[in-house]
Structure formats: structure tokens, C-alpha cells
FIPA-220570 format. One record per residue: x, z, y of N, C-alpha, C, O in turn; residue in one letter. Coordinates in steps of 0.02 Angstrom, whole numbers, plus 50000, padded with zeros to 5 digits. Layout:
<recs>
XZYXZYXZYXZYA/...
</recs>
This chain:
<recs>
504104949149746503434952249738503514961049745503964964349719X/503104963049774503314971449792502364973249773501814970649782X/502684979349741501784979549697501774988549750502234992449763X/501084988549764500924995949786500534999049725499934999849713X/501225000549686500975005349634500445009949606500205010649550X/500375012149648499775020649658499225016049682498705019049668X/499055009549717498545007249744498355002949679497805000249674X/498895002349623498644994949593498395002549538497815002449520X/498685006949522498575010849437497945014649480497485015449439X/497725017449553497035019249551496575015049524496175017249482X/496545006649550495905000649530496155000449462495654998249434X/496475001149428496555001949336496355006449331496115007249275X/496305011449372495835017149326495095017249344494775018949295X/494815016249383494325015749402493925007149380493335005349381X/494525003549362494394996349332494224997949240493784994849211X/494605002549211494555001049142494305007049109494425012749127X/493955005249059493585013149043494025017449025494605015649017X/493795024549015494095030349003494155030348943494695032148918X/493685028648907493685026348830494295021748780494295020248720X/494775020448832495275018048815495875023148814496165025148864X/496055025248743496405030748748497065031648685496975029348629X/497495033948696498145036348661497825037748595497225038948597X/498265038048509498045040148461497875046548476497425048248439X/498075052448525497665058648515497275059748552497205065748564X/496865055248586496275056048628496375054348689495935051048717X/497045056148731497145056748810497065049248816497235044748778X/496665049248896496365041648934497255039148940497755042648953X/497195031648925497605029348967497515022748992497805017348984X/497195023949013496515015749052496895014949101496975008949113X/497315020049151497585017449222498315014249185498535009049212X/498745017549116499365013849118499235005349091499445000049114X/498775006949027498474998949040498354993949066498504988049057X/498014997349106497594991449159498154990649191498144985149221X/498794994549202499314994449256499754986349219499794980749245X/500004988649156500154982749125499854975449118500184970249116X/498984976349113498824969649110498814966949195498904961049211X/498724971049231498644970449303499644963949309499704957849318X/500064968249301500824966949312500854959049280501084954049307X/500554959649213500554954049160500184946649208500464941449225X/499714948149216499314943349255499644940649314499764934749328X/499774945849346500344943949414500944938649410501064933649444X/501284941749352501744935849339501574931749298502104928949282X/501124929349267500774923749231500654921049306500894915449317X/500414923349344500014917549393500494915349445500504909749469X/500984921149463501234918249534501904919149532502184920649585X/502464918049451502904918649434503634921749472504174918849468X/503504928049507504104930949554504664929249531504744926349477X/505094930849568505934928749505506234937449532506824938549521X/505834942949565505924947749577505504951949589505024950549624X/505594958449562504814961449562505084969449568505524971149529X/504804975049619504974980049630504294983349630503894980849670X/504024990049582503674992349595503665000649627503785006049601X/503444998249705503555003749754502985007949733502415006249719X/503415017049734503135022049740502905024649794502985021449845X/502505032049797502405037649845502865041049827502655043249774X/503355043049835503745048349868503485053949889503645059549871X/502995052249933502655058149962502185052050000502315047650041X/501545054449964500925050549982500655053350074500305049550107X/500855059250101500735061550149501545065450189501755071250182X/501725062150212502255063550228502385069750303502025069250352X/502695072950300502495076850369502615077250427502395081350468X/503075071750438503185066950503502475064450543502295064750602X/502235062250494501705060550509501105064950526500735062350568X/500975069250510500675074950493500745078950564500255081350593X/501405079450589501655082450645501105077750683500605080650703X/501135073150691500925067750744500245067950744500005068750800X/499865067550698499205065950676498885072350631498555070650582X/498965079150644498665084650612498225081850537498395082150478X/497565078950574497145076050520497385070550482496915066950465X/497925068350463498245061550425497955064450362497995070550353X/497615060150310497565063050248497275067650244497075068450186X/497075072650287497135078450267496365081150213496375085850174X/495985078350223495315076350181495465077050101495225079950052X/496015072650115496345070850031496695075549989496825074649930X/496885082050032497405088049985496965091049953496415093149971X/497275091349894497025095749824497165103949854496765108549866X/497795103649858498115108949872498805108949905499295105849885X/498735113549966499305114249996499875118749952499865123749917X/500335114349973501225118349940501775118750007502115113650016X/501885124450053502225126350092503045124550080503445122850123X/503185125550002503725124449982503935116249990504485114350011X/503285111249965503695105649986502845100149988502345102850013X/502795094349966502365091749981501665094949966501625100549940X/501235091849980500545094549978500335091049898500815087749879X/499955090849866499805087749841499085082549829498595085349854X/498985079049811498505073549827497965075149786498065078149733X/497325073149806496465074949746496715068949720496735063749752X/496915069749662496875064649590496415065749550496365071749536X/495915061149515495515062349468496015066649419496625066449426X/495685070649367495995074149326496205071049268496785072549253X/495835065849217496275063349181496735057249226496865053549178X/496985054649273497285050149302498115053449303498645051049282X/497955061049340498705061449361499205060649272499625056249264X/498985066549208499475064649170499655058149146500145057549109X/499275052449167499405046449172500265041849191500635037849162X/500225046249268500805042049307501335043349282501795039449293X/501475049849234502235051049226502275045049158502825042349149X/501785043549122502005037649085502025029649124502425025049117X/501595029949152501915021549198502445023149207502875020749171X/502625027949263503505027649282504005025849223504395021049222X/503875031349167504255031749112504155021049081504605016849077X/503435020349065503545013949020503825007849090503925001949075X/503905009949153504115005049196504885004049198505154998749215X/505225009949177505975011849176506275006949106506645002049110X/506055009149058505915007848995505894998648979506234995948936X/505494995749018505544989349017506034985549057506174979549051X/506364990949111506694988149157506714985549207507164982449235X/505884987649228505534983649312506044990149365506284995449343X/506074988349415506424991649457505774995149505505314992449535X/506025003949496505495006249515505755011549568506175016049560X/505205008949658505975015849686505105017649729504545015249738X/505535023549742505145028149782505705032649838506285033549821X/505515034449884505925036149937505805044549972505295044950005X/506245051149967505835056549984505655057950075506015059550122X/505155057050070505025058450120504505050550185504425049850245X/504315046950125503925040050131503405038350085503355039150024X/503055036050123502475032250058502905025050055503365022250085X/502355023449986502575018049953502675011350003503185007850003X/502005010250052502025007450095502605007750172502605004150222X/502915012050157503655010950183504315009150149504775006650180X/504335010350085504565007850056504524997450071504944993350090X/503984997150055503694991350050504054985550104504334980050098X/503834991250177504054986950229504614987250243504714984850298X/505114989550213505844991950218506134984950193506504981150223X/505804984250116506084978750073505774972850105506064967550095X/505344972750134505114966150159505484963050231505584957150246X/505714971250282506094967650325506954965550313507304962450353X/507144967850255507674964550238507664960050185508194958750156X/507134957450169507064950250125507254944650160506994944050216X/507664940150139507904932150147507474927550120507534921850141X/507054928450080506524923350046505754925350049505634930550079X/505314922550028504594923750032504514928750000504904930149955X/504084932150012503854938649985502964939649994502564938450039X/502914943049917502264941549908502274951049909502774953649884X/501684955749939501474961149923500874960049897500434955849909X/500924965449854500114967149803500064971849820500534975749826X/499114973749844498944980249876498124979649888497754975649917X/498034985249852497274986149883497154989349943496584991249958X/497784990349990497734996250070497754989750116498204985550114X/497324989750150497434983550206497964987250273498124984950328X/498064991550251498684994350305499254988450320499474986450374X/499364986850264500084983050244499634974550269499794969850233X/499294973550307498984967450326499654966750378500004961650379X/499754972250418500274971050474500894969650455501294969950501X/501134968150396501844964350375501744956550383502164953350415X/501104952850348500954947350352501454943350420501464945050479X/501704939350398502094934250449502114928350415502344927850358X/501824923050452501984915250399502744914150431503184911550397X/502834915750482503784913750490504154914250434504474909650410X/504104921150408504364923450372504204922150286504594923350240X/503464919150281503524917150223503054924650202503064925250141X/502834927950222502734936050188501944935950178501534936350223X/501824935350122500954935650122500684943750086501074947050051X/500074945650099499744950750030499214947050012498844943150040X/499314950549926499044947149874498434954749888498564960749899X/497754950849882497444958649916496834956649852496474951749851X/496884962949795496234960449738495864962449768495854967349806X/495254955949742494684957949776494144958149691493564960149686X/494454956149653494254957649577494714958449528494984953649500X/494844966549511495704965249463496304963649497496444965849552X/496624960249468496964955049523496974946849478497464943249468X/496444945849462496254940149436495984935549491495964929449493X/495764940349536495494936049586495674939949649495514945549668X/496084935149675496504939149748496514935049796496594928949795X/496404939849854496364935549912497144932649937497434937549962X/497454928249940498014926649976498064927750056497924922850091X/498194932050078498034935250151498734930350184499304930250161X/498464926650245499084924850266498734927450357498324931450381X/499204922250380498954923350467498324922650488497934926350518X/498274914950459497444911450453497034916050440496494916450470X/497194920050398496474922150362496514930150393496104933950368X/496824932050428496744937950468496434935450543496114939350578X/496534930850555496524930050599495634926450604495304926250656X/495474924750558494874923050553494224929750522493634929850538X/494484933350489494294938750478494324946750542493994951950547X/494704944950566494974951250618495164949250683495364953250725X/495124942750694495514941550778495994941250785496154937950834X/496664944850737497154945150752497764943750699497664944050638X/498384942150727498844939450651499094949750623498894955450635X/499674946050582499974951150565500174956950609500074962850595X/500504954250673500954957750718500404962250743500564968150754X/499734960150753499374964350775498674967350737498134966950766X/498714969550690498444971950643498524979850641498034983550638X/498934981250643499194992750654498724991350734498164993750732X/498924987850799498584990050865497844990250831497494995250833X/497684984950802496724985550793496514990150767496044993450790X/496964992050685496914998650651496915005150701496475009450693X/497155005350727497365011150762496955012250815496775017850832X/496805007050843495885007450886495355009950868494955013750894X/495395006550805494695005750786494445012050729493885013450708X/495245015650713495345022850675495155019250581495055013450563X/495155024450549495275023250479495005029850461495485033750457X/494475032750447494005038950391494645039950327495035044250307X/494515034850318495125036250246495595040150245495755044650206X/495875037450302496835043050309496705047450377497165049150414X/496115048750386496065054250455496295052650501496765055650526X/496035047350524496325042650590495725041650632495445036250625X/495435046250679495195047650735494795038850772494185038150775X/495275033750796495225030950831494835031050898494405035450899X/494855028450936494625027050999493715027150998493405022150980X/493395033051020492665033151015492455026351049492695023551098X/491985024951013491585018851035491855012151029491545007251051X/492595011750992492905005651000492755004950931492885009650894X/492504999650906492504996250836493094992950820493614992850854X/492954989450753493404981950747493184976750803493624975550845X/492574973350810492544967350836492904969350940493204965950981X/492634976550940492874977951008493784979351030494024979551087X/494124980150966494794980550971495034974250964495544972150990X/494514970050913495034962750926494884959750995495264955351017X/494324961851033494384958551101494864960451141495204956551174X/494914966651140495224968751196496124968051183496534967451229X/496314968151098496934964151112497024954951114497554951951119X/496624953251111496444945151137496394945651210496684940651230X/496184948951258496144948951325496824951951345497164947751374X/497174958951337497634961351353498244959151315498634957251359X/498524958351256498984955351195499104960751150499194960451089X/499104966251192499254973151124499234979351145499104979751205X/499314985751112499314991351134499484993651216499144996651257X/500104991151220500514992951275499984988051314499604991451348X/499874982151316499394978451384498674982451382498314982351432X/498564984451350497854987651348498074995051379497714997251423X/498424997451368498735004951407498715004551488498485007951534X/499224996051479499434994751550498554993951611498474996051668X/498154990751571497514988751579497124993551620496804992351671X/497245001051577496885007351588496965007251680496465005751713X/497475008551708497725009751760497495004851824497395007151880X/497404997551806497334991851845496704990651846496424987451801X/496284993851916495744991251913495334984351914494744983351904X/496114977651940495744974351931495604970651854495494964751845X/495644977051794495784973051718495064973351694494694977851716X/494854968951651494184968651639493934974651598493524972451558X/493964978851593493844985151557493044986551594492854986451653X/492744987751536492104993651565491944998551568492145001251517X/491575003651612491915008751631492035014951557492475018851539X/491495013351536491555018951473492265016651434492705020751420X/492315010251421492875010051387493715013351431494205016951420X/493505010251470494355013551520494325021151521494815024851526X/493575023151514493505031951520493965033551449494505036351438X/493455030051407493805033151337494365032251322494665036851294X/494705026151336495355024451322495855028851362496375030751335X/495705030551425496205037751452496075044151411496565047751397X/495675045351398495485049851357495755050451285495855055651253X/495825046151271496145044051193497065044351209497485043451165X/497195045451267498005043851268498325048451244498885046451230X/498245054751230498695056351162498695054651100499215053751068X/498145053951079498055049951012498605042951016499155042150990X/498235038851057498765033051063499375034451079499555029251107X/499805038051081500575040051113500705039351027501145035851003X/500355042251001500715042550935500485039250875500815039150823X/500075037250879499585034450829500065028250799500165027950738X/500365023050847500855016250809501255020550776501105018950718X/501775026150769502155029550743501915031050658502225030650605X/501295032750673500805034950609500635027750562500875026250507X/500215024550597499995017750588500645012450558500595009450504X/501115012050591501385007250587501875008950522502025014850512X/502125003650478502365003050420503105005050444503355001350486X/503485010650421504175010350454504425005850409504215004550353X/505045002850448505434996850412506054998550397506344994550360X/506465005050423507295008450401507085013150351507185018850372X/506785013350283506815019550248507505017250209507555011550185X/508015022150205508615020950179508445019350082508295023250037X/508565011950081508525009650006508915011049966509505010649985X/508785013249895509365014049832509415005849822508955001949831X/509975004549805510115000249774510004997849710510355000249665X/509394991649693509164992349630509364985249636509574981949684X/509174983149547509054977449521508454972049523508254969749469X/508204970349573507644967349575507334963549526506754963949505X/507914958849504507604954049453507134954249389507474957249347X/506614952949365506034952749326506384951249266506624945849249X/506374957849229506844956749140506404952149099505794951649102X/506814948949062506724947049015506604949248946506304946848898X/506954955248956506914958648878506994966148912507314967048964X/506634971648873506464977648904507344978948899507754975848864X/507504986548962508064989248953508094992548886508484991048841X/507554998148884507665000748831507175001748781506745006148772X/507404994848740506904996148680506785003048634506185004248632X/506935004848620506915010848574506605015548613506235019548585X/506705015848680506125019548696505335019448738504955023948755X/505315010348745504665006548741504365009848694503885013748695X/504845006848632504235007248570504025014948560503455016748543X/504475018548569504095026248565503455027848615502935031148606X/503655024948658503065026348707502325020348686501745021748670X/502625014648695501995013048648501735015648577501255013548546X/502015018848566501725023148494501295029248496500795031548469X/501835031148552501585039448576500875037048618500395040648607X/500785031548663500215030848701499865026548671499315026748697X/499875022948632499295017748582499355010648643498825007948659X/499915008648669500005002848730499704998048700499354994448736X/499744996448611499524989148603499674982948640500184981748672X/499014978048629499034973548661499174971148736499384965948762X/498994976448756499234976648838500054976448847500344971948878X/500314980748824501174980248803501324974248794501634970448830X/501114973548744501604966248687501284960548725501444955348697X/500844959348783500624953048823501024952448867501154946448877X/501384956948910501734959248963502524958348922502874953648940X/502654960848893503184956948841503444951148834504014949448848X/502684945848798502724940448780502744936148844502864930248832X/502634937948921502424936448965503334935148999503564929549007X/503634940249011504134940349035504814937348990505354935749016X/504674937048917504984932548869504894927148892505424924248902X/504344923348909504214916248916504694913548975504684907648991X/
</recs>
């Protein structure tokens, strides 16, 4: 089981009231909410291995170099000497180091790789996996990794993590008209304002799915632009032609990296905390109470 950790703690932050606080009054709603999420996931799905994948760089420069608008509207502050800072709610930012410390004390593997997003870490672990993989994320970009032949599916939270959409190829084809292998092409054609991806003007999700059904993939669509016999409307042909510069680089930006240099980690789900003293100190300092106690009980069972 691979967790898109930031996606989950953002959901926890907005799903758990800020009135959930540490003894000193600091909000810990994201911390406790994430612990509740992990507890429920372990109870419901019984993973043998679990890795919390992190954004070491939420907006990698190599993606920005290709499409400068990539996530540009989410930049809170540009930092020339390092990664740009993401706009994050004031009361969430201080909780992230607490989340990291708690995961480490529990012994839950936590992996971020410099220059890459959590999506890329997830993609690379998935590429190396020899058994079934469940990816837990609220980010539909990771649908591109769904692969029935390799038993890779996405668990997409609809409400908390108690109600999950178990996303396999059949679900993708029903909802989007493409399987996992075609989802990235669909996404880049359609565009995604939340990621600053313009897409092709006039081509929405349904039209993108029809084009992919007709021509197979993005390469087939690009070949069709130059083929008078290809069934494209004059407007579609014109807009696709005008979008060639974008379409030449978008696959690398939208596509999840599968070759991230991953560190060696022990992904086994811990049965007991790696550092009980540190975990107890964190529990007391941040008032983690029943959320942590329930997860510990679940891990030990």
C-alpha cells in the first residue's frame, strides 16, 4: 500500500475540525486525522507493506522548465535558492513536521526523493513491485498507474477513507472511456486548471476520450493531424496543430516518473513502534490521544 501522504493529510485537515488541538492550543487536526485514516486503511485492507510517499519537491523545476504554468498559481513564495514554497493553510504547515516525526517513531516507512513529487515516488515503487499494489490518493493523476494485469489499483477517497472508490480498469473505462495506460493522454488533452495545465482549447474530457478511442493514443492523434483521411473536424485539426508545442512536452510533465532513484527502506507494516520513547513524547506533546492509541492497537493485532 502506497500513500499519497500530502493528499491524505490535506483531506484530514479539511475534514477534521480545527478545534482538535494539542494541550498548548495548537491545531493537530491533520495529524490526528491522518492517523485515523491509516488506522482505517490497515483495518479494512490488511496491507503487508505500507509506504508513506512524500513530496520532497511539490513543483519540480524540470516540470516547470517544460511548462512554466505548472502549479504556478499555487506558489506562495518563490525561493531562487531552492524549491518554491507552496501556498498551504497557516495552521497546516506546522503540522507536517509532526506528522513526519510520528510516522518515523511508529516505524512506518516514509520516502521522499529530492527533485520529485510523491506521485513519482509512488510510480517508481509501483514499477518495481512484484505483487499487488494499492495506491491511496485523492489525486486522479495517479489513475495512469492502474493496471489490471499487474494488479495495481487506486483507492480514491470519496468520504474520508471509510468510503473508497476501488479504481480498476473497468471503473476507468466506465467513467472516462480509457484504461490506465490512456489516462495520462486524456488528462493532458483535457488539461487541468488545478495543476496549471492548459490542455488543448476546445477539447474536453469527452472529446479527448473519443479521439483516443479513434486513434489509440497521443502519438496516433498527432499522426492524424497530418493525414487528410483522418476523421478530425477542421476545428479539431487546427487546434491540435496549434497546440503542438504544448503536446510535445506535456507527456513528460503529466506522466508519472517511473525511474526515481529510490532509497532502500523496510516497507513492512510495523507491529510495534520503532521508537516507543519518542512516540510517547510526541503523543504527550501533541495530545494525540485515542487516534494514536487506536492505530497502535490495530498494528499490534
